[in-house]
C-alpha positions as CSV (number, residue, x, y, z in Angstrom):
1,X,-10.8,15.7,5.6
2,X,-8.1,13.3,6.7
3,X,-5.5,16.0,6.9
4,X,-7.4,17.9,9.7
5,X,-10.0,15.6,11.2
6,X,-10.3,17.4,14.6
7,X,-13.8,18.8,15.0
8,X,-15.4,16.6,12.4
9,X,-18.2,14.1,13.3
10,X,-18.1,10.4,12.8
11,X,-21.3,8.3,12.6
12,X,-21.1,4.8,14.0
13,X,-23.9,2.2,13.6
14,X,-23.8,-0.3,16.5
15,X,-26.6,-2.8,17.4
16,X,-29.3,-1.1,15.3
17,X,-28.5,2.3,16.8
18,X,-26.7,5.2,15.2
19,X,-24.2,7.2,17.4
20,X,-22.5,10.4,16.4
21,X,-19.1,11.4,17.9
22,X,-17.0,14.5,17.5
23,X,-13.3,14.0,17.0
24,X,-11.3,15.9,19.6
25,X,-7.8,14.4,19.0
26,X,-5.8,11.9,17.0
27,X,-3.1,9.3,17.8
28,X,-0.4,7.7,15.7
29,X,-1.1,4.1,14.9
30,X,2.4,2.9,13.9
31,X,1.4,-0.7,13.3
32,X,-1.5,-0.2,10.8
33,X,0.2,2.8,9.3
34,X,3.0,0.6,8.0
35,X,1.1,-2.6,7.3
36,X,-0.1,-1.7,3.8
37,X,0.7,0.7,1.0
38,X,-2.9,1.5,0.3
39,X,-4.3,4.1,2.7
40,X,-7.9,3.2,2.1
41,X,-7.2,-0.3,3.5
42,X,-5.9,1.0,6.8
43,X,-8.0,-0.2,9.7
44,X,-7.7,1.8,13.0
45,X,-9.6,2.3,16.2
46,X,-11.2,5.3,18.0
47,X,-11.8,5.8,21.7
48,X,-14.7,7.3,23.6
49,X,-15.0,8.2,27.3
50,X,-15.6,5.3,29.6
51,X,-18.7,6.8,31.2
52,X,-20.2,7.4,27.8
53,X,-19.5,3.8,26.7
54,X,-21.1,2.5,29.9
55,X,-24.2,4.7,29.4
56,X,-24.7,3.7,25.8
57,X,-24.2,0.0,26.5
58,X,-26.3,0.1,29.6
59,X,-23.7,-1.9,31.6
60,X,-20.9,-1.2,34.0
61,X,-19.1,-4.5,33.4
62,X,-15.8,-4.9,31.6
63,X,-15.0,-7.5,29.0
64,X,-11.3,-6.6,28.9
65,X,-8.9,-3.9,29.9
66,X,-5.2,-3.0,29.2
67,X,-2.6,-2.4,31.8
68,X,0.7,-0.6,30.9
69,X,3.6,-1.5,33.1
70,X,6.6,0.6,34.0
71,X,9.9,0.2,32.2
72,X,11.9,-2.8,33.5
73,X,8.8,-4.8,34.6
74,X,8.7,-8.4,33.1
75,X,5.3,-8.4,31.3
76,X,4.9,-12.2,31.5
77,X,5.4,-12.3,35.2
78,X,3.1,-9.3,35.7
79,X,0.4,-10.9,33.6
80,X,0.6,-14.0,35.9
81,X,0.3,-11.8,39.0
82,X,-2.8,-10.1,37.5
83,X,-4.3,-13.4,36.5
84,X,-3.9,-14.8,40.0
85,X,-5.2,-11.7,41.6
86,X,-8.3,-11.4,39.4
87,X,-9.2,-15.1,39.7
88,X,-8.9,-14.9,43.5
89,X,-11.1,-11.8,43.3
90,X,-13.8,-13.9,41.5
91,X,-13.1,-17.0,43.4
92,X,-16.7,-17.6,44.4
93,X,-18.0,-16.9,40.9
94,X,-17.7,-20.3,39.1
95,X,-19.1,-18.9,35.9
96,X,-16.5,-16.2,35.4
97,X,-13.0,-16.9,34.3
98,X,-10.2,-14.3,34.0
99,X,-7.4,-14.7,31.6
100,X,-4.4,-12.3,31.5
101,X,-2.0,-12.3,28.6
102,X,1.0,-10.1,27.7
103,X,2.3,-9.0,24.3
104,X,5.4,-11.1,25.0
105,X,3.3,-14.3,25.4
106,X,1.3,-13.4,22.3
107,X,4.6,-12.9,20.4
108,X,5.9,-16.3,21.7
109,X,2.7,-18.0,20.6
110,X,2.9,-16.4,17.1
111,X,6.6,-17.4,16.9
112,X,5.7,-21.0,17.8
113,X,3.0,-21.1,15.2
114,X,5.3,-19.7,12.6
115,X,8.0,-22.3,13.5
116,X,5.5,-25.1,13.2
117,X,4.3,-23.7,9.8
118,X,7.9,-23.4,8.7
119,X,8.6,-27.0,9.7
120,X,5.6,-28.2,7.8
121,X,6.6,-26.3,4.7
122,X,10.1,-27.6,5.0
123,X,8.8,-31.2,5.2
124,X,6.7,-30.7,2.1
125,X,9.6,-29.1,0.3
126,X,11.9,-32.1,1.3
127,X,9.3,-34.5,0.0
128,X,9.0,-32.6,-3.3
129,X,12.8,-32.6,-3.6
130,X,12.9,-36.4,-3.0
131,X,10.3,-37.0,-5.7
132,X,12.1,-34.6,-8.1
133,X,15.4,-36.4,-7.4
134,X,13.9,-39.8,-8.2
135,X,12.5,-38.3,-11.4
136,X,16.0,-37.0,-12.4
137,X,17.5,-40.4,-11.6
138,X,15.0,-42.1,-13.9
139,X,15.6,-39.6,-16.7
140,X,19.4,-40.2,-16.4
141,X,18.9,-44.0,-16.5
142,X,16.8,-43.6,-19.8
143,X,19.5,-41.3,-21.2
144,X,22.3,-43.7,-20.4
145,X,20.4,-46.6,-22.0
146,X,19.8,-44.6,-25.2
147,X,23.4,-43.5,-25.4
148,X,25.1,-46.9,-24.9
149,X,26.8,-46.6,-28.3
150,X,28.1,-43.1,-27.4
151,X,29.6,-44.3,-24.2
152,X,31.2,-47.3,-26.0
153,X,32.6,-45.0,-28.7
154,X,34.1,-42.6,-26.1
155,X,35.7,-45.5,-24.2
156,X,37.1,-46.8,-27.5
157,X,38.7,-43.4,-28.1
158,X,40.4,-43.5,-24.7
159,X,37.8,-41.9,-22.3
160,X,38.3,-43.0,-18.7
161,X,35.5,-44.1,-16.3
162,X,35.9,-40.9,-14.3
163,X,35.5,-38.6,-17.4
164,X,32.3,-40.4,-18.3
165,X,31.0,-40.2,-14.7
166,X,31.8,-36.5,-14.6
167,X,29.9,-36.0,-17.9
168,X,26.7,-37.5,-16.7
169,X,26.9,-35.9,-13.2
170,X,27.3,-32.5,-15.0
171,X,24.3,-33.2,-17.2
172,X,22.2,-34.1,-14.2
173,X,23.3,-31.0,-12.3
174,X,22.5,-28.8,-15.3
175,X,19.1,-30.4,-15.6
176,X,18.2,-29.6,-12.0
177,X,19.8,-26.2,-12.2
178,X,17.5,-25.3,-15.1
179,X,14.6,-26.5,-13.0
180,X,15.8,-24.3,-10.1
181,X,15.9,-21.2,-12.4
182,X,12.4,-22.0,-13.7
183,X,11.1,-22.4,-10.2
184,X,12.6,-19.1,-9.1
185,X,11.0,-17.4,-12.0
186,X,7.6,-18.7,-11.3
187,X,8.0,-17.9,-7.6
188,X,8.9,-14.3,-8.3
189,X,5.9,-13.9,-10.7
190,X,3.5,-15.4,-8.3
191,X,4.9,-13.4,-5.4
192,X,4.6,-10.2,-7.4
193,X,1.0,-11.1,-8.3
194,X,0.1,-11.9,-4.7
195,X,1.7,-8.8,-3.5
196,X,-0.2,-6.6,-5.9
197,X,-3.5,-8.3,-5.2
198,X,-3.2,-8.0,-1.4
199,X,-1.7,-4.5,-1.5
200,X,1.3,-5.5,0.6
201,X,4.9,-4.8,-0.3
202,X,6.9,-7.8,-1.2
203,X,10.6,-8.6,-2.0
204,X,12.8,-11.5,-2.7
205,X,16.1,-12.2,-0.9
206,X,19.0,-12.7,-3.3
207,X,20.7,-15.0,-0.8
208,X,17.6,-17.3,-0.6
209,X,17.6,-17.5,-4.4
210,X,21.3,-18.5,-4.4
211,X,20.6,-21.1,-1.8
212,X,17.7,-22.5,-3.9
213,X,20.0,-22.7,-7.0
214,X,22.7,-24.4,-5.0
215,X,20.2,-26.9,-3.5
216,X,19.0,-27.7,-7.0
217,X,22.5,-28.4,-8.2
218,X,23.2,-30.6,-5.1
219,X,20.0,-32.6,-5.9
220,X,21.2,-33.2,-9.4
221,X,24.7,-34.3,-8.3
222,X,23.3,-36.5,-5.5
223,X,20.7,-38.3,-7.6
224,X,22.8,-38.3,-10.7
225,X,25.8,-40.0,-9.1
226,X,24.5,-43.5,-9.2
227,X,23.4,-43.4,-12.9
228,X,26.7,-41.8,-13.8
229,X,28.6,-44.5,-12.0
230,X,26.6,-47.1,-13.9
231,X,27.4,-45.4,-17.2
232,X,31.1,-45.3,-16.4
233,X,31.1,-49.1,-15.7
234,X,29.4,-50.0,-19.0
């Protein structure tokens, strides 16, 4: 009974041995409690008395332990102090190495990894935009070649070079804008599918989508400028 687990027994199979424990209390796991919408996927931990753990494992050694500092103490500096103290304590033991870490250092490491990942994704996206822009430029060149008579007719009727240039730049921008909308649509569908399969909540930021649409238009204007200028000079 998850609503009232106190007093119930939990069987745990560890290293080919079965242990039975009685639940005497519960604690709130805020991290895992909000990490997923599906309760059956929630992973948590349970704690047993230290003396019992030493007795069942037949060892009095420690692989790791957690220290909680007082408020106002710099966790990174304190971790360095603990690291220095423990390594001096085991100075004569060349086969034992102590490493102390803090949640702050772990968060910094994760932030660094995410920044590197973000940079890599940005580089891939920039390369994809470059390839897409070259494709748009080639399409506009083909379009201009096939519409030479149209351009000549418009000039004969009094169209200026600027009006023809604006026409083809607008067509290029609309072309990439349509591609941006299609990409956003596929992104939303794939994100929704991945969110439902993983059981995690997902949402799309409207501002990010507007930036994506604006970037698509800028790509069209940038790579469509030269073909449009060539068309205007025909």
